[in-house]
C-alpha positions, 0 to 999 in steps of 0.5 A: 278628753281622755283623762289620766284616772281614766285609763288607770281603771282601764289598765287596773281592770286589765290586771284584774278583770275584775271592779271590786279588785281595781278599786281595791289595787287603786283604793278608789271606791268601786262607783269610781272604777265605775265611772271613769270608765263609762267616760272613757267608753262615752269618749271613745264612743265604742263599750270597753268592759263588758261583763263574763262570768269569769269576769269583768273582761276588754271589749276589742275597744278596751284592748286596743287601748290598754297598749296607748293606756300604759304609755301615756301613764307611763310618760306621765309618772317620767315626766312628773319624777325629770321635773321633781329631780330639777329641784333635787340633785340626787335622781332615784331609780329602780332597776332588777337584776338577774342575782347572778348580775346583782352578786358580780358584776352589778355593783361597781356600776351601782357604785358609780351611779351612787357616786353620780349622785343617781338615787338606786331601789335594786331588787333582785329576780327572773327575766320573767318577773322582772318584766312583769314589774317593768309592765306593772311599772314597780321599776323602771329598768331590768339586767335581764337573760334576753334571747327570742322567747324574753323578746315577745315579752317585753312589755308595750313601749319599753326598749331591748338593748342588748349589752353581751353574750356570756359564755356558758359552761358545764358545772360537774362533781368533782368526782365526775369522770369528765372533770379532768377533762379541759373541755367537754364535750355536750354529747357526753353529757346525754346520760346526764341528769340536768339542774334546771331552772323553776321557770317555765321556757326558762332561755337557757333551758331551751337552749340545751335542750335545742342544742342537745335535741341536734345531738341525738338527745333530749336532757332529762332534769333532776331537780329545779332551782335558779339559787346558784349557790344551792345548784351548786350545792345539788352538783357537789352532792351528785344530784345532777350537772348543771349548765353555769355562766361566767357570772356566776363561777366560784372558783374557790370552791373545790367540790366542782368542776367547771369545764368550758363546753367544746366548740360554739357551745351555749351562751346567754344574752344580756339585755337592758330594758329601759320602761317606758316611764323609766325617767330619761336623765338616770338612764343615760348614766346607767347605759354609759355604764353598761356599755363598759360591761363589753370591754371588762369581761373580755 
């Protein structure tokens, strides 16, 4: 019979590629890690780890077992949380959000969840980091920027649900020649320097590049940042222009101009990702509140 500690040891090895590091991560001794891995290998009748110059690696059998192990451990954690909630009126939920969403859209939803006796542990990060936190079961769920690039990174067993599409505008210095225009053609920005994300394969950067190349140019990056308060400062100083989502628009700034892109423009898909380990009751409450986003953003 496969045991929970065997699966925990396997997942730790897959993350650290080292018996000593896996032992440190779990707070176990190295012999304990080795014992559980050996027991698991006997159960499945296949070697699951192998030594190499780069560390302790998984065999093919070990690699196949890892996503299943994650799902089993996630379900075990969910059961424990839900059983505990039977004796506690307050339900726990750990959620990650994009900084722009955390600052604008989500506070109303968090307030509603608190009113429903859901105790929230909220963290902010970019989409790739949030998906990694779900994979490691550090958070239960996350509101992220979705799309094809991100869908491929969804952790095994997790659920991906699109929420809405958010239209992007272009942020220009207030003195820019196009600042007086009602709408801006993307091709008019062919010679501009762009402020882009710190993250490789950022969905918005990819979308900007795709649309630009259809018009015969490739956007040039002048500086990188994911903090929109910083991006506003860079744009105001004339260091570049940037795409900005509706949730990050600051109408109080007079040193920059926010202009819509003509045509179909560029948009981003916002989505919620739910870990297999997430407790069912607060997740359903969260989904109910998130379902109101489309109506409130129109």
